[in-house]
C-alpha positions as a Markdown table, in Angstrom:
| # | Residue | x | y | z |
|---|---|---|---|---|
| 1 | Met | 92.8 | -8.7 | 74.2 |
| 2 | Thr | 91.9 | -8.3 | 70.6 |
| 3 | Leu | 88.7 | -6.2 | 70.2 |
| 4 | Arg | 86.0 | -7.2 | 67.8 |
| 5 | Glu | 84.9 | -4.6 | 65.4 |
| 6 | Leu | 81.5 | -3.9 | 64.1 |
| 7 | Pro | 81.0 | -4.0 | 60.3 |
| 8 | Leu | 80.7 | -0.2 | 60.2 |
| 9 | Ser | 83.4 | 0.7 | 62.9 |
| 10 | Asp | 85.5 | 2.6 | 60.4 |
| 11 | Phe | 82.4 | 4.5 | 59.2 |
| 12 | His | 81.4 | 5.4 | 62.8 |
| 13 | Arg | 85.0 | 6.7 | 63.6 |
| 14 | Ser | 85.1 | 8.7 | 60.4 |
| 15 | Cys | 81.8 | 10.4 | 61.4 |
| 16 | Gly | 83.2 | 11.4 | 64.8 |
| 17 | Ala | 81.6 | 8.8 | 67.0 |
| 18 | Arg | 82.9 | 8.5 | 70.5 |
| 19 | Met | 84.0 | 4.9 | 70.7 |
| 20 | Gly | 84.1 | 2.6 | 73.7 |
| 21 | Val | 84.3 | -1.1 | 74.5 |
| 22 | Phe | 81.5 | -3.4 | 75.5 |
| 23 | Cys | 81.8 | -7.2 | 75.9 |
| 24 | Gly | 84.9 | -7.3 | 73.8 |
| 25 | Trp | 83.5 | -5.1 | 71.0 |
| 26 | Glu | 84.6 | -1.6 | 70.0 |
| 27 | Met | 81.4 | 0.3 | 69.6 |
| 28 | Pro | 80.1 | 3.9 | 69.1 |
| 29 | Leu | 78.8 | 5.2 | 72.4 |
| 30 | Tyr | 77.4 | 8.4 | 71.0 |
| 31 | Tyr | 78.2 | 11.2 | 68.4 |
| 32 | Arg | 77.4 | 14.7 | 69.8 |
| 33 | Ser | 76.3 | 14.0 | 73.4 |
| 34 | Ile | 74.4 | 11.4 | 75.4 |
| 35 | Arg | 71.8 | 14.1 | 76.3 |
| 36 | Glu | 71.2 | 15.1 | 72.7 |
| 37 | Glu | 70.8 | 11.5 | 71.6 |
| 38 | Tyr | 68.5 | 10.6 | 74.4 |
| 39 | Phe | 66.1 | 13.4 | 73.5 |
| 40 | Ala | 66.4 | 12.5 | 69.8 |
| 41 | Cys | 65.2 | 9.0 | 70.6 |
| 42 | Thr | 62.3 | 10.2 | 72.9 |
| 43 | Asn | 61.2 | 13.1 | 70.6 |
| 44 | Ser | 61.8 | 11.8 | 67.2 |
| 45 | Cys | 64.0 | 8.8 | 66.4 |
| 46 | Gly | 67.3 | 7.4 | 67.4 |
| 47 | Leu | 69.5 | 5.1 | 65.3 |
| 48 | Phe | 71.5 | 2.3 | 67.0 |
| 49 | Asp | 74.2 | -0.1 | 65.6 |
| 50 | Ile | 73.5 | -3.3 | 67.6 |
| 51 | Ser | 75.5 | -5.6 | 65.4 |
| 52 | His | 77.4 | -6.8 | 68.4 |
| 53 | Leu | 74.4 | -8.8 | 69.6 |
| 54 | Gly | 74.7 | -12.5 | 69.3 |
| 55 | Lys | 72.9 | -14.1 | 66.3 |
| 56 | Phe | 72.4 | -17.8 | 65.9 |
| 57 | Phe | 70.4 | -20.0 | 63.5 |
| 58 | Leu | 69.0 | -23.3 | 64.8 |
| 59 | Arg | 67.9 | -25.7 | 62.1 |
| 60 | Gly | 67.1 | -29.4 | 61.7 |
| 61 | Lys | 64.0 | -31.7 | 62.0 |
| 62 | Glu | 64.3 | -31.6 | 65.9 |
| 63 | Ala | 64.9 | -27.9 | 66.3 |
| 64 | Thr | 61.5 | -27.1 | 67.6 |
| 65 | Pro | 61.2 | -29.9 | 70.2 |
| 66 | Phe | 64.8 | -29.2 | 71.2 |
| 67 | Leu | 63.9 | -25.5 | 72.0 |
| 68 | Asp | 60.8 | -26.7 | 73.8 |
| 69 | Tyr | 63.2 | -28.7 | 75.9 |
| 70 | Ala | 65.8 | -26.3 | 76.4 |
| 71 | Thr | 63.6 | -23.2 | 77.5 |
| 72 | Cys | 60.8 | -22.5 | 79.9 |
| 73 | Arg | 58.4 | -21.5 | 77.2 |
| 74 | Lys | 56.5 | -23.8 | 74.8 |
| 75 | Val | 58.1 | -22.3 | 71.6 |
| 76 | Ser | 56.3 | -24.8 | 69.4 |
| 77 | Glu | 53.3 | -22.6 | 69.8 |
| 78 | Ile | 55.0 | -19.6 | 68.2 |
| 79 | Lys | 53.9 | -19.1 | 64.6 |
| 80 | Glu | 56.2 | -18.5 | 61.6 |
| 81 | Gly | 57.1 | -14.8 | 61.4 |
| 82 | Arg | 56.7 | -14.3 | 65.1 |
| 83 | Gly | 58.9 | -14.3 | 68.1 |
| 84 | Lys | 59.0 | -14.3 | 71.9 |
| 85 | Tyr | 61.5 | -13.3 | 74.7 |
| 86 | Ile | 62.6 | -16.6 | 76.3 |
| 87 | Phe | 64.9 | -18.0 | 79.0 |
| 88 | Phe | 67.2 | -20.9 | 78.6 |
| 89 | Leu | 67.4 | -23.1 | 81.7 |
| 90 | Asn | 70.1 | -25.2 | 83.2 |
| 91 | Trp | 69.7 | -28.6 | 84.7 |
| 92 | Arg | 68.4 | -27.3 | 88.0 |
| 93 | Gly | 65.8 | -25.1 | 86.4 |
| 94 | Gly | 68.0 | -21.9 | 86.9 |
| 95 | Ile | 68.4 | -19.4 | 84.2 |
| 96 | Val | 71.4 | -19.6 | 81.8 |
| 97 | Asp | 70.3 | -16.4 | 80.1 |
| 98 | Gly | 67.6 | -14.8 | 78.1 |
| 99 | Ala | 67.2 | -14.0 | 74.5 |
| 100 | Thr | 64.8 | -13.3 | 71.7 |
| 101 | Leu | 63.7 | -16.2 | 69.6 |
| 102 | Phe | 62.1 | -15.9 | 66.1 |
| 103 | Arg | 60.5 | -18.7 | 64.1 |
| 104 | Glu | 61.8 | -18.3 | 60.5 |
| 105 | Lys | 60.4 | -21.6 | 59.2 |
| 106 | Glu | 58.8 | -24.7 | 60.6 |
| 107 | Glu | 62.2 | -26.0 | 61.9 |
| 108 | Glu | 64.4 | -23.0 | 61.5 |
| 109 | Trp | 64.8 | -20.4 | 64.3 |
| 110 | Leu | 66.8 | -17.2 | 64.8 |
| 111 | Leu | 68.1 | -16.5 | 68.2 |
| 112 | Ile | 69.4 | -13.1 | 69.2 |
| 113 | Ser | 71.2 | -12.7 | 72.5 |
| 114 | Asn | 73.0 | -10.1 | 74.5 |
| 115 | Ala | 76.6 | -9.8 | 73.4 |
| 116 | Gly | 77.8 | -10.9 | 76.9 |
| 117 | Ala | 75.9 | -14.1 | 76.7 |
| 118 | Arg | 76.8 | -15.0 | 73.1 |
| 119 | Glu | 79.6 | -17.6 | 73.9 |
| 120 | Lys | 77.9 | -18.9 | 77.0 |
| 121 | Leu | 74.7 | -19.6 | 75.2 |
| 122 | Phe | 76.4 | -21.1 | 72.2 |
| 123 | Arg | 78.5 | -23.5 | 74.4 |
| 124 | Trp | 75.4 | -24.5 | 76.4 |
| 125 | Leu | 73.1 | -25.1 | 73.4 |
| 126 | Asp | 76.0 | -27.0 | 71.6 |
| 127 | Tyr | 76.5 | -29.2 | 74.7 |
| 128 | Leu | 72.8 | -30.0 | 74.9 |
| 129 | Ile | 72.6 | -30.8 | 71.3 |
| 130 | Lys | 75.6 | -33.2 | 71.4 |
| 131 | Thr | 74.9 | -34.7 | 74.8 |
| 132 | Asn | 71.4 | -35.7 | 74.0 |
| 133 | Lys | 72.0 | -36.3 | 70.2 |
| 134 | Trp | 69.4 | -33.9 | 68.9 |
| 135 | Glu | 69.1 | -33.5 | 65.2 |
| 136 | Val | 69.8 | -29.8 | 65.3 |
| 137 | Glu | 72.5 | -27.7 | 63.7 |
| 138 | Ile | 73.4 | -24.4 | 65.4 |
| 139 | Glu | 75.2 | -21.7 | 63.4 |
| 140 | Asp | 76.8 | -18.6 | 64.9 |
| 141 | Val | 76.2 | -15.8 | 62.2 |
| 142 | Thr | 77.1 | -12.9 | 64.6 |
| 143 | Glu | 79.8 | -11.5 | 62.5 |
| 144 | Lys | 78.1 | -12.2 | 59.2 |
| 145 | Lys | 75.1 | -10.1 | 59.9 |
| 146 | Ala | 74.6 | -6.3 | 60.5 |
| 147 | Leu | 71.8 | -5.4 | 62.9 |
| 148 | Phe | 70.5 | -1.9 | 63.4 |
| 149 | Ala | 67.6 | -0.5 | 65.5 |
| 150 | Ile | 65.4 | 2.6 | 65.1 |
| 151 | Gln | 63.6 | 3.7 | 68.2 |
| 152 | Gly | 61.4 | 6.6 | 68.9 |
| 153 | Pro | 57.9 | 8.2 | 68.1 |
| 154 | Glu | 58.9 | 8.6 | 64.4 |
| 155 | Ala | 60.4 | 4.9 | 64.0 |
| 156 | Ala | 57.2 | 3.8 | 62.3 |
| 157 | Val | 57.3 | 6.7 | 59.9 |
| 158 | Ile | 60.8 | 5.8 | 58.8 |
| 159 | Ala | 60.0 | 2.1 | 58.5 |
| 160 | Lys | 57.0 | 2.9 | 56.3 |
| 161 | Glu | 59.1 | 5.2 | 54.1 |
| 162 | Leu | 61.8 | 2.5 | 53.7 |
| 163 | Phe | 59.7 | -0.6 | 53.3 |
| 164 | Gln | 56.2 | 0.8 | 52.3 |
| 165 | Val | 54.5 | -0.8 | 55.2 |
| 166 | Ser | 52.6 | 0.5 | 58.2 |
| 167 | Gly | 53.3 | -0.3 | 61.7 |
| 168 | Asp | 49.7 | -0.1 | 62.6 |
| 169 | Asn | 48.9 | -3.7 | 61.4 |
| 170 | Trp | 52.4 | -5.0 | 62.2 |
| 171 | Pro | 52.2 | -6.8 | 65.6 |
| 172 | Lys | 55.1 | -6.5 | 68.1 |
| 173 | Phe | 57.5 | -9.3 | 68.1 |
| 174 | Ser | 56.8 | -10.1 | 64.5 |
| 175 | Phe | 59.1 | -9.8 | 61.4 |
| 176 | Arg | 58.9 | -9.3 | 57.7 |
| 177 | Lys | 61.4 | -9.8 | 55.0 |
| 178 | Phe | 62.2 | -7.3 | 52.1 |
| 179 | Pro | 64.4 | -7.5 | 49.1 |
| 180 | Pro | 67.3 | -7.6 | 48.6 |
| 181 | Gly | 67.9 | -9.3 | 52.0 |
| 182 | Phe | 66.5 | -7.3 | 55.0 |
| 183 | Gln | 64.6 | -8.9 | 57.9 |
| 184 | Val | 62.7 | -6.1 | 59.9 |
| 185 | Thr | 61.3 | -6.9 | 63.3 |
| 186 | His | 58.7 | -4.7 | 65.1 |
| 187 | Leu | 60.5 | -4.6 | 68.4 |
| 188 | Ala | 62.2 | -2.1 | 70.8 |
| 189 | Phe | 63.7 | -2.5 | 74.4 |
| 190 | Ser | 62.8 | 1.0 | 75.3 |
| 191 | Lys | 59.5 | 2.7 | 76.2 |
| 192 | Glu | 59.5 | 3.9 | 72.6 |
| 193 | Asp | 58.2 | 2.2 | 69.5 |
| 194 | Gly | 60.9 | 0.7 | 67.3 |
| 195 | Phe | 62.2 | -1.7 | 64.7 |
| 196 | Glu | 65.3 | -3.9 | 64.3 |
| 197 | Ile | 66.7 | -4.4 | 60.8 |
| 198 | Met | 69.1 | -7.3 | 60.1 |
| 199 | Ser | 71.0 | -7.9 | 56.8 |
| 200 | Asp | 74.2 | -9.5 | 55.5 |
| 201 | Val | 77.2 | -7.4 | 56.3 |
| 202 | Ser | 77.5 | -6.5 | 52.6 |
| 203 | Leu | 74.3 | -4.5 | 52.8 |
| 204 | Gly | 75.0 | -2.8 | 56.1 |
| 205 | Ser | 76.6 | 0.4 | 55.0 |
| 206 | Gly | 73.9 | 1.2 | 52.4 |
| 207 | Leu | 71.2 | 0.5 | 54.9 |
| 208 | Trp | 72.8 | 2.7 | 57.6 |
| 209 | Glu | 73.1 | 5.6 | 55.0 |
| 210 | Lys | 69.4 | 5.3 | 54.1 |
| 211 | Leu | 68.4 | 5.3 | 57.8 |
């Protein structure tokens, strides 16, 4: 099996990262030790390369009603710049998988899924769109976008230094955009505070160095 590589795989290796495989991706597992990095995250801030996560854009004049149809949440109530964790359902009402969904514009959405669910979700959504002739376009941008996460008590301090904004008035599950092409979401899947930063691959190495 050919392994997929993160945009910064060569950089991670050159810095001595211990590499491993997850869902077909070669990834940095840790640098010094798992213990040290755990305490860095809980006591100060940890930095994660999560570019392996599935990333899709859904666009079209029926994108919002389609997502209302395909999920168990009324996503049409989500405001622009905000997001929710949602579940996609099969014909029997069972769960296909979960993902985070963000409203970019009136009829444009960003979907971020677990790496293991990427192909399954894409096939399912593409099938629903084509079978029911929804006027929706789905684009897989997983390998075009870098995605990093900072998590820990100092994450908000770092975000403020980089983007001159405060996390105090930045609601969870909301995002903001900053030049030259960063989308920053106040979100973390740990008990700590955190932010996820997405950019084109071309901006990834410079962003990682700053972080």
